[in-house]
N, C-alpha and C positions, 0 to 999 in steps of 0.2 A: 270365505266367502270367495268367489273369483271373480270379482269385478275389473273389467280391462276400460281405463281412459284413452277414448280413440284422440280428444281433444282436451287440454284441463288449461287453467285460466293463471293468471300471475298469482304469484306465490302469497301468502298470508302477510311475510312481511313486508315487503313493497307496501301493502295495503296498510298497514299499523303506519309505515312513515308518515304518510296522507295523512291517516287519522288524527295524527300527533300535531298538525301542522295547523287543522282545522280547530282542533281544540285551544289552541294555545293565543288564536286569532279570534275566537270568540269570547274566551273568558277575557279579554282586555278591552272588546269593544261594549260586551252586557257592565264590565264595570263603568266605562264612559256614560253611556245612558240613564244608569242609574246614577252618576255624579253630575249629570249635567244636565240630563234629560230633555228637551225639545232643542235646544240647542246641538247637542248631539244627534240625534236623530235625523234634521234639517241635515247637516254638515254631511251623514252617511248617503241619504236619498241626493244630495247633488253629487254627491261622486259618482255612486253605482249606476243611479235611475238620471241623471241629467234632468231631476225634478226636484223645482223649486216653490211650490202654490202657497197662496198665502195661508193657508188650513188645510193639510194631511183628509179632515174629516169632510165627504162630502153633505154638503147641502142637498136638502129635496129636489130643491129647482137644476141643481147639476146632476142630484141621482136620473130626473126625467129627461134632462137634457142626453145623459147619455142613452138611456134606453130609446130614446126616438134615431138614435144612429143605427140599431138594433133591425135587421130586415123580418118583413112579416112569415119568412119562413124559418129562420132562425129562431126565433119568437114560439113559434109552435114548436120546435123540436124540444126547445129547454120546456117547456109549459109539459112535454109528451113525457121526456124522461123524468120531470119533478111528480107526474104523476103516479108511475110506476114506483120511484124511490120513497115516495111519500106511503103508498101501498102499501109496501112490505116493511116500511119504519110503524106505522099504525099495527100492523099486525104485530110485531116483535112489542111494542108498549102494551096492546091488550092483554100480552100473554104475564106481563108481572103484576104479579097482584099485592095488594096488600094484603098482611097476614094480621088475625088476631085469634087466639085459639086461649082457650081456660087447659091449662095443663095438669091444676089440681082443684077441688073446690076453692073459689076465692082467690087463687092465683090465677092471671090473666096477664100473656104475654103478645107482644105484636112486633111488627116492622111497618112503616111506611117508605114508599120510593118518593124522596124530594129531589124536584130538580137542583143542579146546580144553579147559582143563584146567577154567574156572570161569564159567559165565554167567549172566548179570542177565536175565532176560526181565520185560518190562513190557508189562501188560496193562492198557488205558485203560480207565477208569471212567465218571465224569462224566456226562451226560446220557445216553449211550448205555451199559451196561455190556457189554462187547465179549467175549463168552463164549469167542466163536469166536479169537480171536487170544493165546489161552493153548493151543491147539490148537497155533498157527501154530509157535508159539514154544517153549514146553516140550516140545510131543510132539517134533518134529523133531529137537532138540538130544538127546533120549534116543534117536531110532533111531542119531543121530549116534555115540553113545556118549559123551556130555560128562559126566564125573563128579559133577562140581557142578553143578547147576541153582537156583540163586535164582528166586522168583518171585515179582512184584511187582505188586499192583493196589490202587487208591484202595478205600475204605470207601464204600457207599450207605447213605444212612441211617444213618449212624453205628455200623453193622456192616461187617461183609465180609460180600461178594456171597455166597450160596452158591453157585451154579450155577460162581462164576468159582472157587472155592475147589476144586470138585469138579472140572474142567474141570485145573486146575492138579494136583491130585491125581492123577487117573489119568494125564494126561500125563506124568508123571515127575519134577516138582519134587521136590527133597530141603528147602528151604526155603519159607517162603510167607509174604511178607510184607503187611502192609497198611499202605500208604502210595503214594499217588500223587503226581504232580508230579514238579516238578523234584528235592523231596525224596528220591525214591523212586529215579529215576538217578542224582542225588546222592551220595545213601549206598552205593550199589552200587559206582560206579564210583571214590570217594574212600575210603568204608570210614569208619566211626562205630567208637565205644568199643564196639559190640553187634553190628554189622554189617561181616564179613569182605569186603572188596574182592574183586571178580571182574574177570575178566582180559577180559572183551567183554560189551555191552551191544545186546541185540535188542529189536524189535517198535515197534508205532506207537503216537501221541501226539499231543496238540496241540501247537501250535506253540511252549509253552514246554519239553514235553520235546523234542521235533527240535531246537530250538535247543542244549538241553541236549545233547545226546549228541554235536550239531556239536562244540561247544567245549572235551567229553571225549575227543575220539579223537585217539589219540597216547599220550594217558594209559591206554585202552582201545580194545579196536577193538570197530566197532559193525558191525551187520550193513548199513546204506544211509541216505546222506541222508536225511528224507524230510519232504516238508510235508501240506499238506490232500491227501486225496483228488483223486483226478482221473477223471473219464469220459468216455470217448468214443465218438460212436456213428458208425459210418459205415455210412451208406445208399445203396440208390437206390431204385425204387418197388415192388421186389420185395418190401418190407415197408410198412406204413400207419403212420400218426401215432400212432397208440393205444398202438402196442408203443414208439417211438421216444420219446416224449414219456415214458412211465411208466419207462422206463430209464435217461431224464437224471434224471428226480426221485429215481427212487430211491437212485441216490448222492449227490444234490444235497444230500439231509437230515443227510449226518453234520455238516457245521456250515456256519459264516454264511461261509465262505470256501472251499467247495470247489467249483473249475471241473465243468461240466458243457459238451459242444460237442457238436454237429451238423453232422458233413459229409457232403455231399449232392449230388449232380451235378441232383436234381429241384428246380427251383423250387417246384414243387405239394408235394412233401412238406415242403418247407422251412416253408413258409406253413402248411401244416395242423398241422404239428405246434409251431408257437409258440402257434395256435390252444389244441391241444388241451392245453398247457404251461397256460394261463390258465384251464382248463375246469377243469383237475384239483386245481390251486394251491389251490380254491374248497372242495375235498373230502378232500385229503389230512390226514390230523389231525398230520402233520408238518411244516405248510406254513409255520408260523411260521421254523421253519430255511432249508428247501427254496428261499421263495421268496425271502431275503434271498442266497441262493449263486445262485440263476438271477439275479436283480436283478442283483448284482456280478460276479459271474464266468462266467453262462453267456455262450453262443457258436454262431451260428448261420453257417456255411460256405458257400456254394454254389459249385461248382467245375464246369467244361464239361466233363470227363473223368474215368475213373477215373484214369489218370497222377496228376490234376492232384490227387486224392482222396489217393493212394498218397502222393505230394511233400509234401504240406500234414500229412498224419497223422505221417511220417515226423520233418517238422520240431518238431512241434510234442512227440511224444517225450512223451505221455501214459500216465498208471499202467492204467488200464483199457479197453482198447481192444475195442468190441463191433461185429463185424464183420456185415453183414446184407445181402449183395448177392447177385447173381448170379452170383458168382465169387470167393468167400471164398476156396478154395486158391488161387488167384490172388495173394489180398492176403498170405495166411499165407507162400506163398513170398516174398513180396516185402518186407514191414515189416521194419523191422531196427534200431528203435526206439521200445521201447514195455516197459511192465511185465507184461502177459499179456494174449494175446490170447483173447478168447470169439467162436467163429465159429457163424455160423446163427442164426435166432432162435426157435429150440428152447433153446439156451444163453443165460447171463442170466449180471451180476458179482454178482449176491447169492447163485446156487449157489456160483461161486469162491470169494467172501466164508467161507460159514458151514460147506461138507457138501463138495464133489465132490471132493477130496483134492489139490487144487494149493493152494500156499502164497496167502495173501493178503496178506503184507507185500510190498510192490512199492517200486519205484522211484518218485519223483516228481520234478516239478518239470526234466523235460528228464534226469534220471539214467539212465533206460533210455538214451541214447546208449552209456555206458561200464559199466553192469552189469544182471544182471538182479536179481531178487527173492531174499527169504529161502527157503533153502533147504539140505535135509542139506549140502552143500559148504559153506558159507556157516561151517560149524560145525569144519571139518575143515583143517586145516594140513597143506598138499604139503611135506614135507622133504626132501630130496635126501642120498645118502649115496654115496662112493668107496672102492672097496677096490683096489687094487695087489695081485698075487698072487704074480707072478714077478717074477724078477732083467732077465729080459729086457725086460718093461713097466716097469720103474720105471726104468730106464736108457732106454728107446726117448723115455718120457714125460720125462723128467727133460732129455734134451737139448732137445726144442722147446721143452719149459717155460723150460727160462734163457735159450736168445737169443732168445725173446717176452718176458720180462722185462728184459733189454737194452737190446731195442729202446724201451722206457718208461722205461729207467734208472732201472727199482728194483733196485739192486743187492742186498740184501739179500732179495729174494725170488727171485734167482737162485741165489743159494748154498742156498738150500733145497734148489733141482730140483742143484744142481750136487755137493754131499752125497751125494744118491740114486747123479747117477751113478760118483762114487769108488767108493761103499759095493759097490753091488750089478753096476755092470759094469767094473768094473779099469780107469777111465777117467783117468789124471791132467788133472784143472780145476785151475788155478790158483785160488785166491782171488779171487772178483773178478768173474773174467772168463765170459762165455758159454761152452758147452759147447761143445767145439770137432765140427765134423761127426763121426763114426765112422773113415772115409777119413783125415781130418786124425791122428787118435790112432793109428792105426793104423801 
């Protein structure tokens, strides 16, 4: 391939050093939470959020008081967004069917889709209180039928963020905590004297939250391994530099380490986009953040062909992939590794993040090679069951099962099968021997 990099990001070695520091701090903090419970959580809340309430869980009256602070227009917008997300989530849930089939006469196999019984939904706060993340996790878990949904978000200016509380409540949260960072996910996963642990953690967060979820995985389930938000624009000369630059910087403002990448087969568009980004960074109110992200993590990749653009994009497997070309459907058919696709110039990542209806909790750091994003199915566990209803089926399956167990040397396994052959088939199988062919028994 003849790929040319007109702009490159900081090297992987520097990123690895940052990750190592985060890992060590998270490990120490989680151990402290597990050892000291509420006391450790309260110390962390005081230290990082300057927040020390009587209780971290909001009472019904506190929830109502917070929601009263949300304007009528904001509440209407929240409800509109949740309507779109609920509609798509319900369609996804309807696509997941329980199965039962008789594979042989008297042999019935099936599976049931059972909700996870308790979920902790983390909603980021900090510089940008992410109201939409409450829809994506809490509401989707509710549609899946999760019976206990705990939602947590950090305080903003020393108090619960009213719009986040409203979104959590309207989305179906059963418990609302005002906690942020490692202390929030640690408390929900490990439990404390006042917080009952959950079975699963979901939701995006900063590097410390993401690493805490990674370290807690196995102790609890998680939605996916998530890093800083990533955005990729795949574009040709069917669009202009303004739209490419706007869409790149629109996601780069997430944080100081949010990768943004342009892949194009047009040198003209690549160079004009670089110029347009410089212009926009002079007037963008969030330029202080976006400029650092673009400087350290921005990339512009020039390819010779659409096939080359496709290959590079699939290899990078970015979280958000915006396709604006004269062959968007071709990319939809050919792309296999990404978080979510946004097809055509009328579509944009911000609408996907906030309102259009698809879920914005998506895989990063190349995880799109093996998983999709958060959706109703992540909250459902598919469990199989078996039922043998006739003596003939018990005998037939038992004979095959016994011989296959003996093939592997599992005599005890074989005897489970032999017992059924003796009891339901009337065939004498000596203890510890594989079941004979029916002809031999006769």
